[in-house]
N, C-alpha and C positions, 0 to 999 in steps of 0.2 A: 461512382468513380473513378475517372478515370485514372490511369496510373502517370501518367504527367500533374494531376493531380491532388495525386496522396500526402496526406499530413497536412493537406491545408486546412486553414479554418472555412469552416462552414459554417449556414446560420443556428443551425441546432446546438455544433460547439459555444456557439456566442452565450444561446438562452443557457447551456450548461452550466458554464463558470458562470452568468450570473444568479443561477440557483445558489448556487457552491457558494459564492462569495455573501448574498443574503443569508443564507445559512449560518454561517463565518460570525455575521452580525446579529442574527438572531435577530432577525427579522424574516419572520417566520411566515409571514403575507407573500411578502415576496419570492421566496425561497420556496416557496409549495408551486405559485406562480407559474413560474421557467421551468420547475421541475415534471409540472404536469402538460404542458405544452409538447417537451422534450419525448414523455414518457407516453403519455392521452391522445395526441392530439399531432403531431410532426410526424411521429413513427418511419423516421428520418433512419434509426440503430436500432439495436435489439440483442439482446443477449446472445453471445456466441454457444452456439451448444456444449460446446466441449473449452471446459474451464483450462485446463493446462492448454490445448489448443492454443490460446489469447497471447500466452507467453514465448511464442517458437514464432522461426523464421516465416514459416509460412502463414500463421494465423498473423501475424502482427496487421494488419490491416486488414480485419473481419468487421462483420459488420456490429461490433462494440466496441471498435475504436475510436474514439471521437476528438483527440489530440495526439497523438504517438509523438517519443519525442525520436525524432526519423534518422538514422544511422543507416550509412551504406557505407562500406571499406573498399577503399581504394588505392593501390598498391602506386600513393606520388610521395611524394617529398614534404615531412608534417606531421600529422599526430596521427598516427596509426589504430592508435587503441579507441576501440569504443569506453569510455570513461563510465557506463554505466556498469561495464561487465567487470571494466576494471576493480574498482572498489567493493566487487559480490564477490564470489567465487569460495574455492575448499582453503581455510586456512590452514597453511604449512605446507601445500604441494604445489607452490609455484604458476595453477590453477585459480587465478584471481588476489586481488588484494587482502580480503576478506574482510573491510574493515566496519560490515555490516554482517552480521551473521547471529541464527535464531539463539534464543534463550532459553535454557529450558523451559524456563518459566512460559515464555509464549508457546512454544511445546504443548505446553500442559493444557495451554488453555482450548486447545479445539477441541471439539461434541466428539464423544467417540460416535469412535466408525464417518465421522466429516472425510468425505474423498479429497476436500480441499489440503489435509496436509500433506498426504501423497504427491505433493501434486505440486506444492509449497517445500519442505523440507525434503533434505535432501542429508540423511542418516551416516554415521561414519560404519562405515563395512560395504556400502553401497557400490556401486562400478561405476563407470561411464563408455558407453556402448560405444565401441571403436575406437577409446584412449588405453594400449598398450601399458604407459610410465604406469610408476609406478604412484598410489595416491597418500601421502602420505597425512599424519593433522597435530595441529602443532599443540605442544603441551608448555605451560610455565611452571618452572622451579624453581625451590627455595636457594639462598646459597650452599646450606646441603643437597641440595641435590633432589628433594623430594617434591615431588609433582602435586600442586600447591589448585594446580585449572587446565583444564583439558575442555576444545572445543568437542562438540560430538553433531554438529549440525553445520550445514548450509542454507544459501537461498539456490533451493531448486529450480528456479524461475530465470536464471544464467546460464544454467546445465543442461547442454544439451549434446547429442553422441556429435563423437570427433569428426566424424565424416562430416560433419555441415561446417568443421572450421577454417574458414579463408587462412589457404598455406597450414593447417592444418595447428593453429591458432587457436588458443580460449580465447586470447582479449580479443581477437579480432571477429566475434560473434557479432551477425547483421541483426542486433536485438533492438526491440524498441523498448522506451520508458514510456509504461503510460501512463502521459499527463492527467486526461480526463478517459473514463470509459460508464457504457453508457452501466452498469453495472450501481456503481457512484453517483450517479446520477439516481436509477430506483431507490438508494438508500436516501439520498437527501429529501426523495420526495415522502417516501417514508416517514423521517424525523421530522422534517417540518407539518407534514398532515395528522402526525402524532399529536405535535403541541400547538397546533389547530383544533384536536378535540372529533379528527375525522380518523376515528380508530378505526377500520374496516378498511381503510384506503391504505393505511398506514400496513396495518395486515397484509392485506391482497399485496402492497408493494414488496414488502419485506421475503413471501414465499415467494414468489418472482426468483430470486436470489437463492432461496436455497433449494428452491424446486431443482433451480441446475446443478446447484452443487450434489445433490443427490446422483447427477446424471440425467437429467428431466424426468423424472419420477416421482411417484407422489410417495410419502410417509409409507403410507402401507403397504405400497410396492419395494418400495428401497429398506425399512425399517431402521432408518437413521433420520438425523435431521428432527425431530419437531416438528408441524408448526408452532406459531408460537399464538393463539388467539386469547383473549378475554383476562387478557393481566390485567391491566391497569394500567393508564399512562406511564408513572415511574417506572415500572418494572420494562412494559413496550420498550422505553427509550436507553434503558443498561442494552437491552438485549440487541437493537439497533445498533447501537454503541460498538458492542461487541462484535456483532457481524462485521461490524466496517474497518477491524481490527484484522479481521481471519478474511475476509473476502478480499481487500487490496494489502494486504501486508506486502513489505520491503516495497512500495509504490511510492511513499513518501507524504503518507499524510497521518502517519500516526500521531506526530509531537507536536504535529497543527491542529489536530482537532483534541487533544490532551489540554491544551492550553485556552482553547474554550472551555472547553467540557464547566474549567473552575468559574467559567462566566455562568453557564444554565447554574450548575448544583454549587454552592459555594462551598470551600475547601475540598470538592471530589477529588483532584489531580493530589493536591497537599497529602490528602490521606493515604490515595493510592502507591503514591510515586514513598511514602512511610513507610506502609505495609511493608514494601517489597526490600524495605533497607538501605533506602536512598537516602537517612535521614534531615540530610545538610539541604535537603530540597525548598530551595526559598520560591514561593512563585513571582510575588512581587520583580525580585533578581534575574533569574531563569528562563519567567517566560520571553525576554525581550531581550535583544544583542544589546552588549554597550555598543555607545556611538564613539567610532575613531575619533580621539584625538588632534590628527591634524584639522577633522571637517570640524568641530569643535573652534577651535583656535582662531582660522581660516573663514570661518564665519562674525568673526569678531564682537561676538558676544548673546549673535541669535540662536545659535545651537547652547544647551547645556546641557548636562548627561545626566540619561533616564537616573531618578534618586536615586534606587536601590542599587545601582552601580558605582553610585561615589564613592 
């Protein structure tokens, strides 16, 4: 694709979006149909051999990028900061607002030796190449001054050498939020195939993602991330769901996946939230946004508030 067309929606992108929408509707036949066309028929996209490179300035339009959130810094009046970068970053250092940071629980969810952990998680004590400022980490204290919580991790997908920052400004990095990429569609393909009883196809699609994660090596060669085969439909579903969590971390998929999981396996998300200590989670309420009062009033009775939000 020529540079003037970078970031434009292609036929493959449209099929990928359809596959994902149908998956979220539990229409596995159509999800499989369109994902299969992207993966096995059209061959328009492929996995980037380097997982970390996907999120770099150099790799943001790689063969895997199906729908990038295009950002280019320009020194003109108006909004100069990249919002994707702005709300990530290191809590406490002035390098990003850090509204979204990895939790201890998420970091522990990586399988032993998974190279994607190092590519995704920036840990306290790490340094940024070319950055000479001090990296401090936010701590929350009670009224007595005792530390009650501390931050130990940041999203490494937005942390790159300072030599790549326009005007030496972390916030102006020309990074794209990947709205849709080929690995996502491979996992849509795997999940829909599994639900339709096409077990081998599901396992093979999942293995393509894990093969790349190992550095394009087999399990025998890398010794990490064993292949997942012969485990049964329910177990494979859980594995694919966790693979989505790890592979697509901080790319805007997790919450929407959790909402649909409850529909596939009743009480799945509710039980998960409660096990994590979020006992006030109410699926009926928290899976839907409240309708603004202004729109309810102006609709003159057409709109009513979601029952659980009343």
